PDB file of N, CA, C and O in Angstrom:
ATOM      1  N   LEU A   1     -35.249  26.216 -14.374  1.00  0.00           N
ATOM      2  CA  LEU A   1     -34.696  24.945 -14.761  1.00  0.00           C
ATOM      3  C   LEU A   1     -33.984  24.283 -13.691  1.00  0.00           C
ATOM      4  O   LEU A   1     -33.381  24.958 -12.857  1.00  0.00           O
ATOM      5  N   PRO A   2     -34.004  22.893 -13.637  1.00  0.00           N
ATOM      6  CA  PRO A   2     -33.350  22.211 -12.522  1.00  0.00           C
ATOM      7  C   PRO A   2     -31.848  22.291 -12.581  1.00  0.00           C
ATOM      8  O   PRO A   2     -31.271  22.354 -13.666  1.00  0.00           O
ATOM      9  N   ASP A   3     -31.169  22.289 -11.368  1.00  0.00           N
ATOM     10  CA  ASP A   3     -29.754  22.146 -11.356  1.00  0.00           C
ATOM     11  C   ASP A   3     -29.360  20.735 -11.572  1.00  0.00           C
ATOM     12  O   ASP A   3     -30.097  19.822 -11.200  1.00  0.00           O
ATOM     13  N   TYR A   4     -28.153  20.506 -12.195  1.00  0.00           N
ATOM     14  CA  TYR A   4     -27.699  19.171 -12.414  1.00  0.00           C
ATOM     15  C   TYR A   4     -26.190  19.262 -12.503  1.00  0.00           C
ATOM     16  O   TYR A   4     -25.614  20.332 -12.697  1.00  0.00           O
ATOM     17  N   THR A   5     -25.559  18.082 -12.353  1.00  0.00           N
ATOM     18  CA  THR A   5     -24.151  17.861 -12.483  1.00  0.00           C
ATOM     19  C   THR A   5     -23.917  16.850 -13.647  1.00  0.00           C
ATOM     20  O   THR A   5     -24.604  15.835 -13.763  1.00  0.00           O
ATOM     21  N   THR A   6     -22.977  17.161 -14.445  1.00  0.00           N
ATOM     22  CA  THR A   6     -22.558  16.163 -15.504  1.00  0.00           C
ATOM     23  C   THR A   6     -21.073  15.990 -15.417  1.00  0.00           C
ATOM     24  O   THR A   6     -20.337  16.902 -15.038  1.00  0.00           O
ATOM     25  N   TRP A   7     -20.641  14.797 -15.775  1.00  0.00           N
ATOM     26  CA  TRP A   7     -19.222  14.491 -15.722  1.00  0.00           C
ATOM     27  C   TRP A   7     -18.907  13.457 -16.800  1.00  0.00           C
ATOM     28  O   TRP A   7     -19.767  12.755 -17.331  1.00  0.00           O
ATOM     29  N   ASN A   8     -17.549  13.419 -17.090  1.00  0.00           N
ATOM     30  CA  ASN A   8     -17.064  12.374 -18.034  1.00  0.00           C
ATOM     31  C   ASN A   8     -15.661  12.012 -17.641  1.00  0.00           C
ATOM     32  O   ASN A   8     -14.988  12.791 -16.966  1.00  0.00           O
ATOM     33  N   VAL A   9     -15.208  10.866 -18.038  1.00  0.00           N
ATOM     34  CA  VAL A   9     -13.844  10.436 -17.813  1.00  0.00           C
ATOM     35  C   VAL A   9     -13.460   9.650 -19.102  1.00  0.00           C
ATOM     36  O   VAL A   9     -14.272   8.896 -19.637  1.00  0.00           O
ATOM     37  N   GLY A  10     -12.255   9.836 -19.568  1.00  0.00           N
ATOM     38  CA  GLY A  10     -11.869   9.196 -20.803  1.00  0.00           C
ATOM     39  C   GLY A  10     -10.333   9.157 -20.990  1.00  0.00           C
ATOM     40  O   GLY A  10      -9.560   9.702 -20.203  1.00  0.00           O
ATOM     41  N   LEU A  11      -9.967   8.500 -22.046  1.00  0.00           N
ATOM     42  CA  LEU A  11      -8.584   8.353 -22.464  1.00  0.00           C
ATOM     43  C   LEU A  11      -8.458   8.645 -24.027  1.00  0.00           C
ATOM     44  O   LEU A  11      -9.319   8.318 -24.845  1.00  0.00           O
ATOM     45  N   GLY A  12      -7.352   9.258 -24.309  1.00  0.00           N
ATOM     46  CA  GLY A  12      -7.080   9.513 -25.767  1.00  0.00           C
ATOM     47  C   GLY A  12      -5.818   8.801 -26.197  1.00  0.00           C
ATOM     48  O   GLY A  12      -4.830   8.818 -25.463  1.00  0.00           O
ATOM     49  N   PHE A  13      -5.815   8.197 -27.318  1.00  0.00           N
ATOM     50  CA  PHE A  13      -4.612   7.435 -27.926  1.00  0.00           C
ATOM     51  C   PHE A  13      -4.332   8.080 -29.241  1.00  0.00           C
ATOM     52  O   PHE A  13      -5.219   8.227 -30.081  1.00  0.00           O
ATOM     53  N   THR A  14      -3.062   8.476 -29.428  1.00  0.00           N
ATOM     54  CA  THR A  14      -2.637   9.076 -30.653  1.00  0.00           C
ATOM     55  C   THR A  14      -1.613   8.229 -31.388  1.00  0.00           C
ATOM     56  O   THR A  14      -0.623   7.821 -30.780  1.00  0.00           O
ATOM     57  N   TRP A  15      -1.812   7.944 -32.681  1.00  0.00           N
ATOM     58  CA  TRP A  15      -0.808   7.316 -33.508  1.00  0.00           C
ATOM     59  C   TRP A  15      -0.776   8.034 -34.830  1.00  0.00           C
ATOM     60  O   TRP A  15      -1.782   8.154 -35.530  1.00  0.00           O
ATOM     61  N   LYS A  16       0.412   8.509 -35.153  1.00  0.00           N
ATOM     62  CA  LYS A  16       0.618   9.360 -36.374  1.00  0.00           C
ATOM     63  C   LYS A  16      -0.344  10.511 -36.421  1.00  0.00           C
ATOM     64  O   LYS A  16      -0.277  11.431 -35.606  1.00  0.00           O
ATOM     65  N   VAL A  17      -1.279  10.452 -37.419  1.00  0.00           N
ATOM     66  CA  VAL A  17      -2.190  11.639 -37.517  1.00  0.00           C
ATOM     67  C   VAL A  17      -3.611  11.331 -36.950  1.00  0.00           C
ATOM     68  O   VAL A  17      -4.527  12.139 -37.098  1.00  0.00           O
ATOM     69  N   PHE A  18      -3.772  10.163 -36.309  1.00  0.00           N
ATOM     70  CA  PHE A  18      -5.005   9.714 -35.795  1.00  0.00           C
ATOM     71  C   PHE A  18      -5.062   9.725 -34.251  1.00  0.00           C
ATOM     72  O   PHE A  18      -4.100   9.409 -33.550  1.00  0.00           O
ATOM     73  N   THR A  19      -6.262  10.112 -33.778  1.00  0.00           N
ATOM     74  CA  THR A  19      -6.524  10.131 -32.359  1.00  0.00           C
ATOM     75  C   THR A  19      -7.763   9.452 -32.050  1.00  0.00           C
ATOM     76  O   THR A  19      -8.786   9.808 -32.634  1.00  0.00           O
ATOM     77  N   LEU A  20      -7.795   8.438 -31.132  1.00  0.00           N
ATOM     78  CA  LEU A  20      -8.937   7.688 -30.706  1.00  0.00           C
ATOM     79  C   LEU A  20      -9.294   8.159 -29.283  1.00  0.00           C
ATOM     80  O   LEU A  20      -8.475   8.016 -28.375  1.00  0.00           O
ATOM     81  N   ASP A  21     -10.464   8.701 -29.078  1.00  0.00           N
ATOM     82  CA  ASP A  21     -10.848   9.160 -27.765  1.00  0.00           C
ATOM     83  C   ASP A  21     -11.992   8.271 -27.283  1.00  0.00           C
ATOM     84  O   ASP A  21     -13.024   8.169 -27.946  1.00  0.00           O
ATOM     85  N   LEU A  22     -11.801   7.602 -26.081  1.00  0.00           N
ATOM     86  CA  LEU A  22     -12.792   6.755 -25.547  1.00  0.00           C
ATOM     87  C   LEU A  22     -13.251   7.411 -24.188  1.00  0.00           C
ATOM     88  O   LEU A  22     -12.431   7.740 -23.330  1.00  0.00           O
ATOM     89  N   ARG A  23     -14.541   7.572 -24.051  1.00  0.00           N
ATOM     90  CA  ARG A  23     -15.023   8.372 -22.943  1.00  0.00           C
ATOM     91  C   ARG A  23     -16.333   7.781 -22.407  1.00  0.00           C
ATOM     92  O   ARG A  23     -17.155   7.278 -23.173  1.00  0.00           O
ATOM     93  N   TYR A  24     -16.518   7.848 -21.065  1.00  0.00           N
ATOM     94  CA  TYR A  24     -17.776   7.527 -20.382  1.00  0.00           C
ATOM     95  C   TYR A  24     -18.372   8.812 -19.881  1.00  0.00           C
ATOM     96  O   TYR A  24     -17.613   9.620 -19.346  1.00  0.00           O
ATOM     97  N   SER A  25     -19.616   9.078 -19.993  1.00  0.00           N
ATOM     98  CA  SER A  25     -20.295  10.288 -19.555  1.00  0.00           C
ATOM     99  C   SER A  25     -21.594   9.973 -18.816  1.00  0.00           C
ATOM    100  O   SER A  25     -22.267   8.991 -19.129  1.00  0.00           O
ATOM    101  N   ASP A  26     -21.951  10.818 -17.822  1.00  0.00           N
ATOM    102  CA  ASP A  26     -23.172  10.599 -17.077  1.00  0.00           C
ATOM    103  C   ASP A  26     -23.598  11.931 -16.469  1.00  0.00           C
ATOM    104  O   ASP A  26     -22.804  12.872 -16.463  1.00  0.00           O
ATOM    105  N   SER A  27     -24.784  12.040 -15.974  1.00  0.00           N
ATOM    106  CA  SER A  27     -25.293  13.162 -15.181  1.00  0.00           C
ATOM    107  C   SER A  27     -26.212  12.712 -14.094  1.00  0.00           C
ATOM    108  O   SER A  27     -26.604  11.546 -14.064  1.00  0.00           O
ATOM    109  N   ASP A  28     -26.563  13.575 -13.217  1.00  0.00           N
ATOM    110  CA  ASP A  28     -27.486  13.158 -12.084  1.00  0.00           C
ATOM    111  C   ASP A  28     -28.911  13.641 -12.354  1.00  0.00           C
ATOM    112  O   ASP A  28     -29.714  13.734 -11.425  1.00  0.00           O
ATOM    113  N   LEU A  29     -29.229  13.943 -13.591  1.00  0.00           N
ATOM    114  CA  LEU A  29     -30.635  14.356 -13.921  1.00  0.00           C
ATOM    115  C   LEU A  29     -31.535  13.184 -13.922  1.00  0.00           C
ATOM    116  O   LEU A  29     -31.211  12.119 -14.448  1.00  0.00           O
ATOM    117  N   SER A  30     -32.738  13.395 -13.295  1.00  0.00           N
ATOM    118  CA  SER A  30     -33.770  12.375 -13.293  1.00  0.00           C
ATOM    119  C   SER A  30     -34.314  12.352 -14.742  1.00  0.00           C
ATOM    120  O   SER A  30     -34.004  13.271 -15.500  1.00  0.00           O
ATOM    121  N   LYS A  31     -35.099  11.359 -15.154  1.00  0.00           N
ATOM    122  CA  LYS A  31     -35.700  11.247 -16.413  1.00  0.00           C
ATOM    123  C   LYS A  31     -36.727  12.452 -16.624  1.00  0.00           C
ATOM    124  O   LYS A  31     -36.877  12.982 -17.725  1.00  0.00           O
ATOM    125  N   GLU A  32     -37.391  12.822 -15.526  1.00  0.00           N
ATOM    126  CA  GLU A  32     -38.371  13.929 -15.632  1.00  0.00           C
ATOM    127  C   GLU A  32     -37.632  15.249 -15.916  1.00  0.00           C
ATOM    128  O   GLU A  32     -38.001  16.001 -16.817  1.00  0.00           O
ATOM    129  N   ASN A  33     -36.581  15.508 -15.126  1.00  0.00           N
ATOM    130  CA  ASN A  33     -35.844  16.768 -15.348  1.00  0.00           C
ATOM    131  C   ASN A  33     -35.051  16.752 -16.722  1.00  0.00           C
ATOM    132  O   ASN A  33     -34.811  17.793 -17.332  1.00  0.00           O
ATOM    133  N   CYS A  34     -34.678  15.558 -17.144  1.00  0.00           N
ATOM    134  CA  CYS A  34     -34.074  15.498 -18.495  1.00  0.00           C
ATOM    135  C   CYS A  34     -35.064  15.950 -19.505  1.00  0.00           C
ATOM    136  O   CYS A  34     -34.693  16.684 -20.421  1.00  0.00           O
ATOM    137  N   ASP A  35     -36.377  15.535 -19.393  1.00  0.00           N
ATOM    138  CA  ASP A  35     -37.292  15.953 -20.422  1.00  0.00           C
ATOM    139  C   ASP A  35     -37.538  17.464 -20.399  1.00  0.00           C
ATOM    140  O   ASP A  35     -37.739  18.080 -21.446  1.00  0.00           O
ATOM    141  N   ILE A  36     -37.521  18.079 -19.155  1.00  0.00           N
ATOM    142  CA  ILE A  36     -37.686  19.475 -19.011  1.00  0.00           C
ATOM    143  C   ILE A  36     -36.519  20.293 -19.735  1.00  0.00           C
ATOM    144  O   ILE A  36     -36.778  21.306 -20.384  1.00  0.00           O
ATOM    145  N   ILE A  37     -35.316  19.838 -19.600  1.00  0.00           N
ATOM    146  CA  ILE A  37     -34.140  20.513 -20.122  1.00  0.00           C
ATOM    147  C   ILE A  37     -33.997  20.297 -21.646  1.00  0.00           C
ATOM    148  O   ILE A  37     -33.771  21.238 -22.407  1.00  0.00           O
ATOM    149  N   THR A  38     -34.140  18.992 -22.070  1.00  0.00           N
ATOM    150  CA  THR A  38     -33.931  18.689 -23.468  1.00  0.00           C
ATOM    151  C   THR A  38     -35.098  18.940 -24.416  1.00  0.00           C
ATOM    152  O   THR A  38     -34.888  19.131 -25.614  1.00  0.00           O
ATOM    153  N   GLY A  39     -36.342  18.944 -23.891  1.00  0.00           N
ATOM    154  CA  GLY A  39     -37.467  19.036 -24.776  1.00  0.00           C
ATOM    155  C   GLY A  39     -37.610  17.885 -25.709  1.00  0.00           C
ATOM    156  O   GLY A  39     -37.982  18.073 -26.867  1.00  0.00           O
ATOM    157  N   ASP A  40     -37.325  16.689 -25.244  1.00  0.00           N
ATOM    158  CA  ASP A  40     -37.389  15.494 -26.029  1.00  0.00           C
ATOM    159  C   ASP A  40     -38.696  15.418 -26.774  1.00  0.00           C
ATOM    160  O   ASP A  40     -39.739  15.479 -26.123  1.00  0.00           O
ATOM    161  N   PRO A  41     -38.726  15.288 -28.110  1.00  0.00           N
ATOM    162  CA  PRO A  41     -39.951  15.458 -28.837  1.00  0.00           C
ATOM    163  C   PRO A  41     -40.833  14.168 -28.732  1.00  0.00           C
ATOM    164  O   PRO A  41     -42.009  14.190 -29.092  1.00  0.00           O
ATOM    165  N   ASN A  42     -40.252  13.075 -28.243  1.00  0.00           N
ATOM    166  CA  ASN A  42     -40.898  11.828 -28.087  1.00  0.00           C
ATOM    167  C   ASN A  42     -40.734  11.172 -26.717  1.00  0.00           C
ATOM    168  O   ASN A  42     -40.265  10.038 -26.620  1.00  0.00           O
ATOM    169  N   PRO A  43     -41.124  11.891 -25.656  1.00  0.00           N
ATOM    170  CA  PRO A  43     -40.891  11.349 -24.266  1.00  0.00           C
ATOM    171  C   PRO A  43     -41.790  10.191 -23.960  1.00  0.00           C
ATOM    172  O   PRO A  43     -42.832   9.975 -24.577  1.00  0.00           O
ATOM    173  N   GLY A  44     -41.332   9.451 -22.970  1.00  0.00           N
ATOM    174  CA  GLY A  44     -42.148   8.423 -22.415  1.00  0.00           C
ATOM    175  C   GLY A  44     -43.016   8.982 -21.247  1.00  0.00           C
ATOM    176  O   GLY A  44     -42.874  10.153 -20.896  1.00  0.00           O
ATOM    177  N   VAL A  45     -43.873   8.195 -20.669  1.00  0.00           N
ATOM    178  CA  VAL A  45     -44.705   8.690 -19.545  1.00  0.00           C
ATOM    179  C   VAL A  45     -44.577   7.612 -18.521  1.00  0.00           C
ATOM    180  O   VAL A  45     -44.768   6.427 -18.794  1.00  0.00           O
ATOM    181  N   ASP A  46     -44.216   8.090 -17.215  1.00  0.00           N
ATOM    182  CA  ASP A  46     -44.063   7.184 -16.133  1.00  0.00           C
ATOM    183  C   ASP A  46     -45.387   6.847 -15.444  1.00  0.00           C
ATOM    184  O   ASP A  46     -46.420   7.362 -15.871  1.00  0.00           O
ATOM    185  N   ALA A  47     -45.411   6.047 -14.447  1.00  0.00           N
ATOM    186  CA  ALA A  47     -46.576   5.542 -13.771  1.00  0.00           C
ATOM    187  C   ALA A  47     -47.403   6.741 -13.214  1.00  0.00           C
ATOM    188  O   ALA A  47     -48.633   6.706 -13.173  1.00  0.00           O
ATOM    189  N   ALA A  48     -46.634   7.848 -12.771  1.00  0.00           N
ATOM    190  CA  ALA A  48     -47.327   9.013 -12.254  1.00  0.00           C
ATOM    191  C   ALA A  48     -47.863   9.986 -13.217  1.00  0.00           C
ATOM    192  O   ALA A  48     -48.425  11.023 -12.865  1.00  0.00           O
ATOM    193  N   GLY A  49     -47.668   9.613 -14.515  1.00  0.00           N
ATOM    194  CA  GLY A  49     -48.161  10.512 -15.561  1.00  0.00           C
ATOM    195  C   GLY A  49     -47.193  11.523 -16.032  1.00  0.00           C
ATOM    196  O   GLY A  49     -47.554  12.321 -16.897  1.00  0.00           O
ATOM    197  N   LEU A  50     -45.973  11.568 -15.537  1.00  0.00           N
ATOM    198  CA  LEU A  50     -44.925  12.556 -15.832  1.00  0.00           C
ATOM    199  C   LEU A  50     -44.186  12.161 -17.071  1.00  0.00           C
ATOM    200  O   LEU A  50     -43.860  10.993 -17.283  1.00  0.00           O
ATOM    201  N   PHE A  51     -43.921  13.170 -17.902  1.00  0.00           N
ATOM    202  CA  PHE A  51     -43.124  12.893 -19.063  1.00  0.00           C
ATOM    203  C   PHE A  51     -41.648  12.553 -18.699  1.00  0.00           C
ATOM    204  O   PHE A  51     -41.085  13.190 -17.809  1.00  0.00           O
ATOM    205  N   THR A  52     -41.035  11.586 -19.357  1.00  0.00           N
ATOM    206  CA  THR A  52     -39.635  11.189 -19.075  1.00  0.00           C
ATOM    207  C   THR A  52     -38.883  11.116 -20.318  1.00  0.00           C
ATOM    208  O   THR A  52     -39.456  10.937 -21.392  1.00  0.00           O
ATOM    209  N   SER A  53     -37.566  11.254 -20.213  1.00  0.00           N
ATOM    210  CA  SER A  53     -36.660  11.163 -21.378  1.00  0.00           C
ATOM    211  C   SER A  53     -35.427  10.324 -20.981  1.00  0.00           C
ATOM    212  O   SER A  53     -34.943  10.405 -19.852  1.00  0.00           O
ATOM    213  N   ASN A  54     -34.938   9.525 -21.931  1.00  0.00           N
ATOM    214  CA  ASN A  54     -33.749   8.713 -21.718  1.00  0.00           C
ATOM    215  C   ASN A  54     -32.530   9.434 -22.324  1.00  0.00           C
ATOM    216  O   ASN A  54     -31.455   8.835 -22.359  1.00  0.00           O
ATOM    217  N   TRP A  55     -32.639  10.702 -22.809  1.00  0.00           N
ATOM    218  CA  TRP A  55     -31.540  11.328 -23.487  1.00  0.00           C
ATOM    219  C   TRP A  55     -30.399  11.669 -22.531  1.00  0.00           C
ATOM    220  O   TRP A  55     -29.300  11.926 -23.022  1.00  0.00           O
ATOM    221  N   CYS A  56     -30.566  11.692 -21.212  1.00  0.00           N
ATOM    222  CA  CYS A  56     -29.508  12.155 -20.260  1.00  0.00           C
ATOM    223  C   CYS A  56     -28.927  11.085 -19.505  1.00  0.00           C
ATOM    224  O   CYS A  56     -28.304  11.363 -18.480  1.00  0.00           O
ATOM    225  N   GLY A  57     -29.057   9.839 -19.899  1.00  0.00           N
ATOM    226  CA  GLY A  57     -28.565   8.700 -19.193  1.00  0.00           C
ATOM    227  C   GLY A  57     -27.073   8.532 -19.413  1.00  0.00           C
ATOM    228  O   GLY A  57     -26.490   9.296 -20.183  1.00  0.00           O
ATOM    229  N   SER A  58     -26.475   7.635 -18.819  1.00  0.00           N
ATOM    230  CA  SER A  58     -25.033   7.388 -18.971  1.00  0.00           C
ATOM    231  C   SER A  58     -24.754   6.814 -20.406  1.00  0.00           C
ATOM    232  O   SER A  58     -25.605   6.154 -21.001  1.00  0.00           O
ATOM    233  N   THR A  59     -23.561   7.090 -20.913  1.00  0.00           N
ATOM    234  CA  THR A  59     -23.269   6.606 -22.326  1.00  0.00           C
ATOM    235  C   THR A  59     -21.799   6.455 -22.408  1.00  0.00           C
ATOM    236  O   THR A  59     -21.051   7.092 -21.667  1.00  0.00           O
ATOM    237  N   PHE A  60     -21.353   5.570 -23.354  1.00  0.00           N
ATOM    238  CA  PHE A  60     -20.026   5.426 -23.743  1.00  0.00           C
ATOM    239  C   PHE A  60     -19.813   6.069 -25.135  1.00  0.00           C
ATOM    240  O   PHE A  60     -20.640   5.895 -26.030  1.00  0.00           O
ATOM    241  N   ILE A  61     -18.726   6.793 -25.303  1.00  0.00           N
ATOM    242  CA  ILE A  61     -18.520   7.593 -26.516  1.00  0.00           C
ATOM    243  C   ILE A  61     -17.223   7.214 -27.067  1.00  0.00           C
ATOM    244  O   ILE A  61     -16.250   7.173 -26.314  1.00  0.00           O
ATOM    245  N   ALA A  62     -17.103   6.912 -28.393  1.00  0.00           N
ATOM    246  CA  ALA A  62     -15.849   6.667 -29.052  1.00  0.00           C
ATOM    247  C   ALA A  62     -15.745   7.655 -30.218  1.00  0.00           C
ATOM    248  O   ALA A  62     -16.701   7.811 -30.977  1.00  0.00           O
ATOM    249  N   LYS A  63     -14.616   8.312 -30.366  1.00  0.00           N
ATOM    250  CA  LYS A  63     -14.437   9.379 -31.401  1.00  0.00           C
ATOM    251  C   LYS A  63     -13.094   9.045 -32.051  1.00  0.00           C
ATOM    252  O   LYS A  63     -12.111   8.883 -31.327  1.00  0.00           O
ATOM    253  N   LEU A  64     -13.002   8.936 -33.364  1.00  0.00           N
ATOM    254  CA  LEU A  64     -11.798   8.817 -34.127  1.00  0.00           C
ATOM    255  C   LEU A  64     -11.664  10.113 -34.955  1.00  0.00           C
ATOM    256  O   LEU A  64     -12.550  10.514 -35.709  1.00  0.00           O
ATOM    257  N   ALA A  65     -10.459  10.750 -34.748  1.00  0.00           N
ATOM    258  CA  ALA A  65     -10.197  12.018 -35.470  1.00  0.00           C
ATOM    259  C   ALA A  65      -8.875  11.900 -36.203  1.00  0.00           C
ATOM    260  O   ALA A  65      -7.967  11.198 -35.759  1.00  0.00           O
ATOM    261  N   ALA A  66      -8.771  12.607 -37.350  1.00  0.00           N
ATOM    262  CA  ALA A  66      -7.542  12.659 -38.104  1.00  0.00           C
ATOM    263  C   ALA A  66      -7.055  14.063 -38.314  1.00  0.00           C
ATOM    264  O   ALA A  66      -7.851  14.902 -38.737  1.00  0.00           O
ATOM    265  N   ASP A  67      -5.793  14.390 -38.048  1.00  0.00           N
ATOM    266  CA  ASP A  67      -5.237  15.653 -38.271  1.00  0.00           C
ATOM    267  C   ASP A  67      -4.676  15.768 -39.708  1.00  0.00           C
ATOM    268  O   ASP A  67      -3.586  15.263 -39.978  1.00  0.00           O
ATOM    269  N   LEU A  68      -5.387  16.410 -40.608  1.00  0.00           N
ATOM    270  CA  LEU A  68      -5.070  16.436 -41.983  1.00  0.00           C
ATOM    271  C   LEU A  68      -4.426  17.803 -42.420  1.00  0.00           C
ATOM    272  O   LEU A  68      -4.533  18.188 -43.585  1.00  0.00           O
ATOM    273  N   THR A  69      -3.811  18.470 -41.544  1.00  0.00           N
ATOM    274  CA  THR A  69      -3.100  19.709 -41.938  1.00  0.00           C
ATOM    275  C   THR A  69      -1.857  19.330 -42.710  1.00  0.00           C
ATOM    276  O   THR A  69      -1.355  18.215 -42.565  1.00  0.00           O
ATOM    277  N   LEU A  70      -1.362  20.214 -43.507  1.00  0.00           N
ATOM    278  CA  LEU A  70      -0.185  20.001 -44.297  1.00  0.00           C
ATOM    279  C   LEU A  70       0.988  19.594 -43.521  1.00  0.00           C
ATOM    280  O   LEU A  70       1.706  18.698 -43.965  1.00  0.00           O
ATOM    281  N   ASP A  71       1.262  20.180 -42.374  1.00  0.00           N
ATOM    282  CA  ASP A  71       2.386  19.810 -41.528  1.00  0.00           C
ATOM    283  C   ASP A  71       2.303  18.387 -41.007  1.00  0.00           C
ATOM    284  O   ASP A  71       3.326  17.716 -40.874  1.00  0.00           O
ATOM    285  N   SER A  72       1.116  17.927 -40.716  1.00  0.00           N
ATOM    286  CA  SER A  72       1.004  16.530 -40.141  1.00  0.00           C
ATOM    287  C   SER A  72       1.151  15.446 -41.228  1.00  0.00           C
ATOM    288  O   SER A  72       1.432  14.283 -40.938  1.00  0.00           O
ATOM    289  N   LEU A  73       0.954  15.864 -42.469  1.00  0.00           N
ATOM    290  CA  LEU A  73       1.025  14.791 -43.577  1.00  0.00           C
ATOM    291  C   LEU A  73       2.375  14.626 -44.122  1.00  0.00           C
ATOM    292  O   LEU A  73       2.560  13.780 -44.997  1.00  0.00           O
ATOM    293  N   LYS A  74       3.361  15.374 -43.676  1.00  0.00           N
ATOM    294  CA  LYS A  74       4.804  15.256 -44.094  1.00  0.00           C
ATOM    295  C   LYS A  74       5.455  14.095 -43.562  1.00  0.00           C
ATOM    296  O   LYS A  74       6.638  13.876 -43.824  1.00  0.00           O
TER     297      LYS A  74
END
């Protein structure tokens, strides 16, 4: 399997029982190596005839979580 580096940077905001996490993530995988690692069931094909996948590209992630334990609801 090919070597690769992945990274992300983000911020979390907490208010009462809610946490909003905003994050940007990326890796240095090429589209061809991404297809090798992920096994994308519907890959594209580039001009050289190699299978490619867009699953490993950069992305923005937003997550909203709530802490609903008994102690947090008091």
